[in-house]
C-alpha atoms as one frame of an Amber mdcrd trajectory, in Angstrom:
protein
  21.285  24.395   8.019  21.606  28.122   8.575  22.124  29.075  12.261  19.292
  31.627  11.994  16.889  28.755  11.300  18.415  26.375  13.835  17.976  29.012
  16.546  14.214  28.557  16.258  14.677  25.097  17.807  15.086  26.713  21.204
  11.846  28.631  20.784  10.002  25.462  19.834  11.413  23.544  22.814   9.310
  25.640  25.193   6.154  24.768  23.277   6.722  21.025  23.613   5.984  21.035
  27.344   2.819  23.038  26.670   1.801  20.418  24.097   1.910  17.636  26.723
  -0.067  19.744  29.184  -2.752  20.563  26.633  -3.218  16.845  25.880  -3.809
  16.116  29.582  -6.355  18.929  29.743  -8.151  17.875  26.583  -8.845  14.295
  27.665  -8.663  12.439  30.963  -6.986   9.104  31.613 -10.218   7.593  32.904
 -11.991   8.293  29.598  -9.184   6.683  27.608  -8.990   3.599  29.806 -12.763
   3.161  29.616 -12.282   2.502  25.910  -9.466   0.005  26.414  -9.808  -3.708
  27.152  -6.805  -5.114  29.022  -5.731  -8.431  27.569  -2.541 -10.412  27.992
  -1.857 -12.173  24.666  -1.192 -15.895  24.722   1.343 -16.302  21.894   0.020
 -18.778  19.342   1.793 -19.860  16.169  -0.322 -19.637  13.052   1.127 -19.775
   9.576   1.314 -16.108   8.680   2.489 -14.400   5.504   3.306 -10.680   5.430
   4.174  -8.224   2.684   5.677  -4.820   2.078   6.545  -2.688  -0.911   8.904
   0.095  -1.887   9.513   2.532  -4.691  12.092   5.160  -5.532  12.737   7.487
  -8.428  15.264   9.821 -10.024  14.145  12.845 -11.989  15.873  13.695 -15.252
  14.886  16.428 -17.666  12.114  14.845 -19.709  11.616  11.595 -17.804  11.779
   9.718 -14.512  13.798   6.607 -13.818  11.911   4.542 -11.234  12.010   1.217
  -9.462   9.133  -0.512  -7.652   9.259  -3.708  -5.641   7.009  -6.012  -3.623
   8.135  -8.689  -1.181   6.227 -11.326   0.791   7.479 -13.751   3.430   5.828
 -16.652   5.258   7.277 -18.180   8.436   6.805 -21.890   9.059   6.643 -23.608
  12.438  10.108 -25.155  12.007  11.721 -21.730  11.661  12.131 -21.877   7.897
  10.501 -19.295   5.676   9.319 -18.938   2.101   9.446 -15.726   0.124   8.294
 -14.119  -3.099   9.577 -11.024  -4.910   8.050  -8.923  -7.697   9.074  -5.598
  -9.171  10.021  -3.467 -12.121  12.588  -0.891 -13.259  11.380   1.466 -15.936
  11.236   4.968 -17.393   8.233   7.283 -17.211   7.437  10.453 -19.141   4.679
  11.451 -16.704   4.355  15.231 -16.802   2.170  16.051 -13.781   4.742  16.095
 -11.007   2.078  16.044  -8.294   0.815  12.715  -9.660   4.163  10.913  -9.878
   4.085   9.493  -6.362   0.432   8.472  -6.703   1.258   6.559  -9.873   4.345
   4.846  -8.443   2.524   4.009  -5.214  -0.153   2.241  -7.257   2.549   0.195
  -9.004   4.091  -0.572  -5.607   0.754  -1.748  -4.210   0.351  -3.926  -7.306
   3.778  -5.505  -6.806   3.395  -6.180  -3.089  -0.094  -7.625  -3.539   1.095
  -9.893  -6.314   4.069 -11.100  -4.236   1.745 -11.889  -1.319  -0.849 -13.647
  -3.471   1.712 -15.743  -5.346   3.202 -16.899  -2.047  -0.245 -17.433  -0.518
  -1.552 -19.550  -3.394   1.562 -21.702  -3.170   1.697 -22.031   0.635  -1.888
 -21.373   1.829  -1.096 -19.539   5.082  -3.824 -19.047   7.670  -3.303 -15.282
   7.960  -2.273 -12.662   5.394  -0.850  -9.400   6.716  -0.748  -6.189   4.706
   1.796  -3.577   5.735  -0.285  -0.521   6.608  -4.054  -0.345   6.388  -6.382
  -2.334   4.159  -8.429   0.804   3.605  -5.461   2.616   2.053  -5.708   0.180
  -0.862  -9.079   1.713  -1.732  -7.853   5.264  -2.345  -5.541   4.514  -5.252
  -6.357   6.971  -8.027  -7.065   5.904 -11.595  -4.187   7.248 -13.756  -5.499
  10.049 -15.944  -4.424  10.532 -19.548  -3.557  14.169 -18.803  -0.892  12.993
 -16.358   1.082  11.999 -19.449  -0.290  14.038 -22.351  -1.990  17.415 -22.736
  -4.077  16.147 -25.656  -7.701  15.086 -25.252  -8.610  11.625 -26.535 -12.227
  11.450 -25.270 -11.831   8.116 -23.517 -10.305   6.275 -26.481  -7.139   5.358
 -24.567  -9.167   3.886 -21.694 -11.254   1.947 -24.219  -8.135   0.508 -25.836
  -6.617  -0.410 -22.452  -9.919  -1.968 -21.374  -9.883  -4.302 -24.344  -6.874
  -6.069 -22.775  -8.438  -6.762 -19.363  -9.270 -10.347 -20.338  -5.607 -10.928
 -21.258  -4.519  -9.532 -17.893  -6.859 -11.896 -16.027  -5.616 -14.911 -17.949
  -1.930 -14.117 -17.317  -2.246 -12.417 -13.934   0.553 -14.388 -12.229   2.743
 -14.991 -15.275   4.629 -11.679 -14.998   5.592  -9.249 -12.254   3.424  -6.622
 -13.962   1.497  -8.245 -16.804   0.523  -4.833 -18.237   4.201  -4.121 -18.878
   5.031  -7.514 -20.398   6.536  -7.535 -23.885   3.599  -9.395 -25.424   0.906
  -7.091 -23.998   2.930  -3.975 -24.742   3.551  -4.921 -28.387  -0.119  -5.730
 -29.004  -1.254  -2.584 -27.187   1.046  -0.398 -29.293  -0.278  -2.034 -32.450
  -3.860  -1.284 -31.421  -3.002   2.302 -30.426  -1.459   2.794 -33.856  -4.524
   1.362 -35.561  -6.911   3.575 -33.578  -4.894   6.794 -33.214  -2.494   6.731
 -36.136   1.092   7.849 -35.589   0.124   9.469 -32.287  -0.367   5.967 -30.962
   3.389   5.368 -31.289   4.354   8.221 -28.964   5.890   7.325 -25.617   3.457
   9.480 -23.618   0.394   7.921 -25.257   1.727   4.399 -24.846   2.467   4.984
 -21.160  -0.948   6.560 -20.582  -2.545   3.354 -21.892  -0.170   1.058 -19.989
  -0.793   2.933 -16.731  -4.541   2.339 -17.032  -3.983  -1.320 -17.805  -1.712
  -1.634 -14.758  -4.484  -0.081 -12.666  -6.980  -2.635 -13.993  -4.470  -5.342
 -13.065  -4.267  -3.889  -9.554  -8.056  -4.053  -9.153  -8.078  -7.703 -10.222
  -5.395  -8.509  -7.621  -7.279  -6.624  -4.923 -10.412  -8.588  -5.740  -8.400
 -11.826  -5.567  -7.178 -10.911  -2.096 -10.697 -10.529  -0.723 -12.707 -12.970
  -2.833 -10.440 -15.234  -4.856  -8.686 -17.446  -2.270 -10.605 -20.678  -1.763
  -9.229 -21.486   1.716 -10.430 -18.104   3.082  -7.397 -16.825   4.993  -7.811
 -14.116   7.606  -6.749 -10.824   6.006  -5.519  -7.988   8.215  -3.579  -4.760
   7.880  -1.139  -3.599  10.562  -0.178   0.085  10.600   2.172   2.031  12.844
   0.461   5.370  12.236  -3.082   6.679  12.009  -4.664  10.131  11.942  -8.194
   8.954  12.693 -10.117  10.793  15.432 -13.316   8.717  15.269 -13.134   7.335
  18.829 -12.335  10.389  20.979 -13.354  13.180  18.578 -10.397  15.286  19.714
  -7.852  17.383  17.829  -5.196  14.698  18.321  -5.397  11.282  16.622  -6.858
   8.400  18.635  -3.585   6.480  18.279  -1.630   9.335  19.860  -4.080   9.482
  22.776  -3.855   5.731  23.402  -0.058   5.968  23.310  -0.164   8.675  25.955
  -2.302   6.838  28.486  -2.212   3.074  27.834   0.551   0.947  29.350  -1.003
  -2.515  29.389  -1.444  -4.881  26.464  -4.929  -5.162  25.055  -7.158  -3.492
  22.481  -9.534  -0.601  21.983 -13.283  -1.046  22.255 -15.704  -1.086  20.645
 -14.509  -2.236  17.223 -15.052   0.459  14.622 -15.908   0.194  10.939 -14.065
   1.967   8.147 -16.441   4.057   6.062 -15.232   2.906   2.674 -17.890   4.983
   0.942 -15.794   8.015   1.912 -12.564   6.387   0.757 -13.590   4.624  -2.438
 -11.489   5.474  -5.456 -12.788   7.176  -8.531 -13.677   3.876 -10.162 -12.872
   3.556 -13.840 -16.144   3.429 -15.728 -14.473   1.375 -18.416 -13.347  -1.306
 -15.941 -16.746  -1.302 -14.236 -18.449  -1.946 -17.570 -16.102  -4.815 -18.412
 -15.887  -6.423 -14.951 -19.185  -5.526 -13.328 -19.062  -8.346 -10.759 -15.526
  -7.500  -9.601 -16.398  -3.813  -9.325 -19.570  -4.567  -7.345 -17.816  -6.910
  -4.903 -14.940  -4.507  -4.289 -17.429  -1.799  -3.417 -19.065  -4.225  -0.969
 -15.926  -4.949   1.090 -16.399  -4.376   4.836 -13.441  -3.554   7.095 -13.433
  -3.092  10.859 -10.567  -1.858  12.970  -9.182  -1.541  16.479  -5.984  -0.396
  18.150  -3.936  -3.181  19.660  -0.926  -3.531  21.929   0.453  -7.066  21.837
   3.990  -6.735  23.203   6.005  -4.887  25.812   7.215  -1.412  24.969   5.293
   1.592  23.686   4.097   0.314  20.333   0.359   0.359  19.649  -0.769  -0.644
  16.163  -3.836   0.189  14.151  -5.203  -3.188  13.041  -7.750  -3.487  10.256
  -9.605  -6.741   9.620 -11.430  -7.745   6.452 -14.855  -8.860   7.619 -15.006
 -12.149   5.746 -18.332 -13.951   6.281 -16.321 -17.174   6.601 -14.509 -15.759
   9.660 -17.166 -14.175  11.832 -15.458 -15.736  14.865 -12.134 -13.888  14.439
 -11.672 -11.730  17.540  -9.110  -9.131  18.622  -7.762 -11.774  21.015  -7.164
 -14.176  18.107  -5.208 -11.496  16.236  -3.222 -10.285  19.247  -2.271 -13.863
  20.182  -0.880 -14.366  16.681   0.935 -11.032  16.444   2.363 -11.538  19.915
   3.981 -14.798  18.806   5.859 -12.954  16.044   6.482  -9.685  17.913   9.998
  -8.302  18.243  10.327  -4.973  20.080   6.604  -4.365  19.749   6.187  -5.119
  16.044   5.690  -8.320  13.995   9.030  -9.654  12.777   7.649 -10.753   9.357
   6.743  -7.115   8.632  10.182  -5.975   9.817  11.849  -8.506   7.544   9.677
  -7.514   4.587  10.542  -3.857   5.132  14.279  -4.597   5.235  14.210  -6.899
   2.212  12.117  -4.729  -0.102  13.526  -1.258   0.537  14.894   0.576  -2.527
  17.490   3.100  -1.410  19.063   6.164  -2.967  22.208   4.075  -3.427  20.192
   1.455  -5.293  18.881   4.109  -7.680  22.375   5.446  -8.291  23.546   1.915
  -9.087  20.667   1.456 -11.550  21.448   4.836 -13.099  25.094   3.857 -13.575
  24.253   0.440 -15.004  21.984   2.161 -17.541  24.714   4.644 -18.448  22.703
   7.677 -17.308  25.502   9.315 -15.311  25.721  12.250 -17.738  21.997  12.601
 -18.354  20.663  16.085 -17.514  18.629  16.292 -14.322  18.410  20.044 -13.767
  20.613  20.384 -10.709  23.946  20.463 -12.450  24.602  24.060 -11.455  24.237
  23.229  -7.759  26.767  20.407  -7.732
């Protein structure tokens, strides 16, 4: 870093003390504590499975090399654990750079959900824990054709992808990403060729269709999480960060305010509801026409949330709970008791393990690049090296 820029650190240091003072002036401790219920968790073991995902990418001139992964782990009462891994390594010719991370994040969500569901169906844990918020799963954007190609196809590519939804449902747990399986891909390319001629054989057109099919697969998995598990596990999301200001209506996030003033374990009150109508994705009309019931039920999901502190230390988590009619008796105390049992340094150990196991590093991507023989492939930064 240039010293001229680093020197600004000293100017900023003076503002930090003013920041703390302004927080104290903006809201009083009494107001914060009036919205906090003290509760000392009673650690209770319940069979819990947690998941996390990761993705990484390298940009070359003309394409991206990417890797996505999902990992789930369930801890049994005897100390043993079971695990499940899904993922993919692939190339993408996506052209809209601002959409790359949205696309890869969708694939990551798909992989981590599938890992969790495969483990859950096999082991039937009492509680399923999503890393982050449940509501974040509802803002995944439908991949647009113009992310990959500048040509207009008037919905034909979505129509072709939609014709394979039934195949995806039938094989949903047979592959890490069924949409990218050899069988589906070969049949999809054949249909693209039949409908679009030689254009249907182009890499960008094929990927545009596959991306939509992967999105449809993601929706089916999301529906399975909320409606497709016959033993009705409790489904929660645990997040370390939140920018919501719904409780205190201040300039700073509610989580930051609770961190500033709350020292005792417990939870925020009253429980709040996520307004999913404001978060709902731009639903694919094609998928909605094909799977009307799934689309309707996903739009009817209800999620409530609270902030919880279930261990010593500073950590306060945002906890979202799927409001399953079969679990109207699930309380913040029930959740805090469970999370407290697994807590290590203020955070659930299963989520820590999932994060460590699933992470795809820069070194991993360099290894993949070398194994693929892409060391000499142009990436546009050669002149800076």
